[in-house]
C-alpha distance (Angstrom), angle and dihedral (degrees) to the residues before:
residue distance angle dihedral
M1 . . .
A2 3.81 . .
W3 3.80 90.4 .
N4 3.80 96.9 45.1
G5 3.79 95.6 36.7
V6 3.80 104.9 42.2
L7 3.79 120.8 -4.8
A8 3.81 98.5 48.0
V9 3.81 91.9 49.2
K10 3.80 90.8 47.8
R11 3.79 92.1 52.9
L12 3.81 91.9 45.1
N13 3.80 90.5 53.1
E14 3.81 91.6 47.9
R15 3.81 92.5 51.6
T16 3.78 92.5 45.9
A17 3.81 93.0 47.4
A18 3.81 90.0 52.6
M19 3.82 91.6 48.1
F20 3.81 92.9 52.3
S21 3.81 99.3 32.8
Q22 3.81 95.5 117.2
S23 3.80 123.3 74.7
P24 3.83 114.9 -104.7
D25 3.80 115.1 -95.7
P26 3.85 114.0 -148.4
A27 3.81 91.6 -154.4
K28 3.81 92.3 53.5
F29 3.80 90.3 46.8
Q30 3.79 91.2 52.5
G31 3.79 91.1 47.7
A32 3.80 92.5 51.1
A33 3.82 91.7 45.7
E34 3.80 91.6 52.3
K35 3.81 91.0 50.1
I36 3.80 90.6 50.5
K37 3.81 92.3 49.8
K38 3.80 91.0 48.5
I39 3.81 96.1 47.4
W40 3.83 101.0 39.0
G41 3.80 101.3 21.7
F42 3.80 96.4 -122.9
S43 3.80 120.9 165.7
D44 3.80 125.8 -128.3
T45 3.82 88.4 -101.7
E46 3.80 91.0 55.6
I47 3.80 91.5 47.2
E48 3.79 86.5 53.8
A49 3.81 89.5 53.7
F50 3.80 91.6 54.1
R51 3.82 89.7 47.2
Y52 3.81 91.4 52.8
F53 3.80 91.5 49.6
V54 3.80 93.3 50.4
C55 3.80 93.4 45.9
Q56 3.80 94.4 49.2
C57 3.82 89.0 52.8
R58 3.82 88.9 53.7
H59 3.81 95.8 41.6
E60 3.80 113.9 108.8
N61 3.81 113.4 -129.7
H62 3.81 91.2 0.2
N63 3.81 113.0 -165.2
P64 3.83 103.5 -110.0
S65 3.81 91.6 -148.3
M66 3.82 86.2 69.9
N67 3.81 95.5 52.6
K68 3.79 113.3 134.6
S69 3.80 121.9 -167.0
L70 3.78 119.5 -155.4
Y71 3.79 115.7 -127.7
L72 3.82 112.3 -162.9
F73 3.79 111.3 -171.9
S74 3.77 140.1 165.4
N75 3.78 138.3 167.1
A76 3.80 89.9 -143.4
K77 3.77 129.5 68.3
R78 3.81 127.6 -121.6
T79 3.79 95.0 32.6
G80 3.80 91.6 130.7
K81 3.80 100.1 -116.3
T82 3.80 94.9 132.3
S83 3.81 92.8 45.2
I84 3.81 91.0 53.0
A85 3.80 91.7 47.7
R86 3.81 92.0 48.3
A87 3.80 92.2 48.6
L88 3.81 93.5 49.2
V89 3.80 96.8 47.6
S90 3.81 89.7 47.5
V91 3.81 92.6 53.1
L92 3.80 94.8 43.1
N93 3.79 90.2 52.7
G94 3.80 92.4 49.6
E95 3.81 96.5 -109.3
L96 3.80 120.5 152.8
S97 3.81 98.9 -138.7
I98 3.75 142.2 24.6
D99 3.81 89.3 -112.8
A100 3.81 89.6 77.1
A101 3.82 92.5 63.5
G102 3.80 93.0 94.9
A103 3.79 89.6 73.6
Y104 3.82 89.0 62.4
E105 3.81 99.2 45.9
S106 3.78 113.1 105.0
T107 3.79 140.7 167.1
L108 3.78 129.7 -113.7
A109 3.81 89.6 -119.1
T110 3.81 90.7 57.6
E111 3.81 94.7 45.5
M112 3.81 90.5 47.5
Q113 3.82 89.5 46.5
Y114 3.79 95.3 -132.0
N115 3.80 86.4 161.3
D116 3.79 110.6 72.3
H117 3.80 92.9 -129.9
A118 3.82 100.0 37.4
L119 3.79 117.5 132.2
P120 3.83 108.9 -155.7
L121 3.78 119.1 -133.8
C122 3.80 89.7 -127.0
A123 3.82 86.9 74.3
Q124 3.81 91.4 54.9
S125 3.81 104.5 39.0
N126 3.80 145.3 37.7
A127 3.81 97.1 -121.7
V128 3.81 134.1 11.7
L129 3.81 133.7 -153.3
L130 3.82 118.9 -139.5
D131 3.81 110.0 -173.2
E132 3.83 115.7 -160.5
M133 3.79 90.9 -19.4
L134 3.82 107.0 136.6
P135 3.82 112.4 90.5
K136 3.79 117.9 -144.5
D137 3.79 91.1 -142.7
S138 3.79 96.2 58.7
K139 3.79 102.9 135.3
K140 3.79 94.8 124.6
A141 3.82 97.2 41.5
Y142 3.81 99.6 34.7
G143 3.81 96.3 93.6
Q144 3.81 92.0 47.1
I145 3.80 92.1 49.8
K146 3.81 91.5 51.1
S147 3.78 91.2 50.5
M148 3.80 92.0 47.5
L149 3.82 93.3 52.8
T150 3.81 92.4 59.9
S151 3.80 99.7 42.1
N152 3.80 125.1 100.9
T153 3.80 100.4 -161.3
C154 3.77 140.0 51.0
H155 3.80 133.6 -163.5
F156 3.79 112.4 -124.9
N157 3.80 119.1 -160.6
P158 3.84 109.0 -163.8
K159 3.77 113.1 -165.3
Y160 3.80 114.8 -89.9
Q161 3.82 92.4 1.0
R162 3.77 137.6 89.8
V163 3.79 122.0 -82.1
V164 3.81 113.9 -98.0
T165 3.80 130.9 -162.0
L166 3.81 115.1 -130.5
P167 3.81 131.8 -173.0
A168 3.81 112.6 -107.3
K169 3.80 130.8 -160.7
R170 3.80 105.5 -150.9
F171 3.80 96.8 -163.1
Y172 3.80 106.5 138.9
I173 3.78 134.8 175.9
F174 3.80 110.0 -157.4
T175 3.79 121.4 -164.5
S176 3.78 122.7 -165.9
N177 3.79 147.6 151.3
D178 3.82 90.8 -135.6
E179 3.79 130.6 81.5
L180 3.79 115.4 -102.2
S181 3.81 91.7 -129.7
D182 3.81 88.9 66.1
F183 3.81 88.2 65.4
I184 3.82 101.2 41.0
Q185 3.80 110.9 88.0
D186 3.82 96.7 -173.0
D187 3.79 127.1 72.5
K188 3.83 93.1 -106.7
E189 3.81 137.1 14.2
R190 3.81 128.6 -163.3
R191 3.81 101.7 -178.8
F192 3.81 96.2 79.8
I193 3.79 137.2 59.7
P194 3.83 108.0 -157.9
I195 3.80 118.8 -150.5
F196 3.79 116.5 -170.0
M197 3.80 113.9 -151.0
E198 3.78 107.7 -160.6
R199 3.77 106.0 161.1
M200 3.79 136.3 59.3
P201 3.82 107.8 -109.9
E202 3.78 128.2 -133.5
Q203 3.78 109.8 -75.3
I204 3.79 108.4 -108.4
S205 3.80 132.3 153.2
F206 3.79 124.3 -91.0
E207 3.80 88.0 -114.2
E208 3.80 90.6 58.1
I209 3.81 91.7 46.4
Y210 3.79 89.9 52.3
D211 3.82 93.7 47.2
I212 3.82 93.1 50.1
W213 3.80 94.3 50.4
K214 3.80 90.9 41.8
S215 3.81 90.4 56.7
F216 3.81 90.0 45.8
A217 3.82 94.2 50.4
Q218 3.80 95.8 42.6
N219 3.80 91.9 54.6
C220 3.82 100.3 42.4
T221 3.79 117.4 120.0
P222 3.83 125.2 -170.8
E223 3.78 128.3 -123.2
P224 3.82 113.8 -100.8
N225 3.82 93.7 -117.0
W226 3.79 112.6 49.7
Q227 3.81 95.1 -171.5
I228 3.81 93.7 54.6
W229 3.79 90.0 45.5
Y230 3.79 91.5 49.3
N231 3.81 91.8 49.3
S232 3.82 92.0 50.5
F233 3.81 91.8 75.0
A234 3.78 116.4 87.3
E235 3.79 118.8 -117.0
V236 3.79 117.3 -114.4
D237 3.80 120.1 -112.4
G238 3.79 114.0 -122.8
L239 3.79 136.6 -161.2
L240 3.80 93.3 -80.3
T241 3.80 90.8 57.6
K242 3.80 91.9 48.5
E243 3.81 91.6 49.4
K244 3.79 93.2 43.3
D245 3.80 92.0 51.8
Y246 3.78 90.3 48.5
Y247 3.80 93.2 52.8
K248 3.81 91.7 44.5
N249 3.80 90.0 57.9
A250 3.79 91.5 43.0
I251 3.81 92.6 52.0
K252 3.79 93.3 46.5
G253 3.79 92.0 47.9
D254 3.80 100.4 45.4
E255 3.79 111.1 99.5
V256 3.81 91.8 178.6
L257 3.80 91.0 57.7
L258 3.79 90.7 50.0
S259 3.81 90.7 51.4
I260 3.81 91.3 50.0
I261 3.81 91.2 51.9
K262 3.80 92.6 48.2
G263 3.80 90.4 51.9
L264 3.80 95.4 51.0
E265 3.75 121.4 112.6
G266 3.76 115.8 -130.8
Y267 3.78 132.5 37.8
F268 3.81 104.2 -91.6
V269 3.81 139.8 62.4
G270 3.79 128.6 -166.0
P271 3.81 141.9 -168.7
P272 3.84 95.7 -86.1
L273 3.81 90.6 68.8
F274 3.82 91.8 52.0
N275 3.81 93.5 42.1
N276 3.79 93.5 50.7
H277 3.80 91.5 47.9
L278 3.80 99.1 42.3
L279 3.80 102.4 34.6
V280 3.77 124.6 63.4
G281 3.78 124.3 -163.2
K282 3.77 124.0 1.6
Q283 3.78 108.6 -3.2
T284 3.80 117.0 -133.3
R285 3.77 125.9 -145.9
E286 3.83 89.9 -118.6
E287 3.82 91.8 54.5
R288 3.80 93.1 48.9
K289 3.80 90.0 46.9
A290 3.81 91.1 52.5
V291 3.82 92.8 48.5
L292 3.80 90.6 49.2
A293 3.82 91.0 49.8
A294 3.80 89.6 50.7
M295 3.81 90.8 51.2
H296 3.80 91.9 50.2
E297 3.79 91.2 51.5
L298 3.79 94.0 45.5
F299 3.80 101.3 40.5
G300 3.81 103.6 24.8
E301 3.78 124.9 -134.5
P302 3.83 113.2 -7.0
Y303 3.80 123.2 -113.7
S304 3.81 86.5 -120.9
P305 3.81 130.3 3.3
S306 3.79 92.7 -81.3
R307 3.82 107.2 19.2
W308 3.79 138.5 71.6
K309 3.78 126.1 -165.2
K310 3.79 109.3 -98.3
S311 3.79 90.8 -137.5
T312 3.82 91.0 55.9
V313 3.80 92.3 50.1
I314 3.81 92.8 48.6
E315 3.80 91.1 46.9
V316 3.81 92.2 53.1
L317 3.80 93.9 46.2
T318 3.81 93.5 48.5
R319 3.82 98.0 37.2
D320 3.79 95.9 96.8
E321 3.79 106.8 65.6
D322 3.79 90.0 -169.0
A323 3.82 93.6 53.8
T324 3.77 114.5 128.4
F325 3.79 113.1 -138.4
L326 3.78 121.3 -151.5
T327 3.76 126.9 -146.8
P328 3.80 123.3 -136.0
E329 3.81 87.5 -100.2
D330 3.82 90.3 58.7
I331 3.79 97.3 50.7
S332 3.78 132.7 35.2
I333 3.75 105.0 -163.8
N334 3.77 93.7 -170.5
S335 3.79 94.5 52.6
P336 3.81 112.1 112.4
E337 3.79 88.3 -149.5
A338 3.80 91.2 55.5
R339 3.79 92.4 47.3
G340 3.76 96.1 44.4
L341 3.80 85.6 -143.4
P342 3.81 130.6 132.1
F343 3.84 95.2 -112.5
């Protein structure tokens, strides 16, 4: 308890203070940023994402609701995402080489404290690396993970002793071969900044990688208004958005569905009609939710909680005279290939 509660934190603070003892130099920052763009091909927007991550790790009493995790991903190998993550966590924890990064690499199970006596690394360090740690099938844990990412404490239960509350810095760098949208269950997510690494970088030594990111981190300065800076980053589309957009296009392009609606008696239509036409087999709650979201976006607010005016629906579906309608033979809405979804 003495080591984890006092001495380790003291030594971490001493190392970090020594690493960032000199005042930031804008010229050195610009030089490091240009090197990074040249070697790894990052855009100015992506450089800004790295700058935000570094500055939040250095920000005293940072508001946890404005935590942003970096998500470095690529379908290809040898793009350098793990090397960048290892270099950054080493620098931000005051280490003198990239070789020390292993001490700051954790698992999602540890950070979520699935084990009763687990002490997360976020309570012992300034930044943490999670390599290939976001499961695609995360429906049950997704809400807990979101809550964890914007918390600033954790409850540690040492064996045979009382539970203690410790401060936690939830500043994570995730690396993965999968797209972030495959993990996000909602329509949008603000807790991550995804950075796609598509090209193989120039081959340089680990020492050079460390030195470049050290110069970058040491010379970062934050924007004066954190809230405006936080809001400047685009939210990430999730599975619900992908499904909703798919069903929107399917509804707009289905001439058979339009004919069915025109032939209905009565003045209102509701989700059951669309669900029964668009979904085959046992309907899931996620599918019905996506269809309903598509209807809201296409037809606006319903006349009642579960009904739209038939005239409004027909007007929307026939508004574009140049619209191309597809027949059931042209589109298979329940085809995973057509959806592009992991069903």
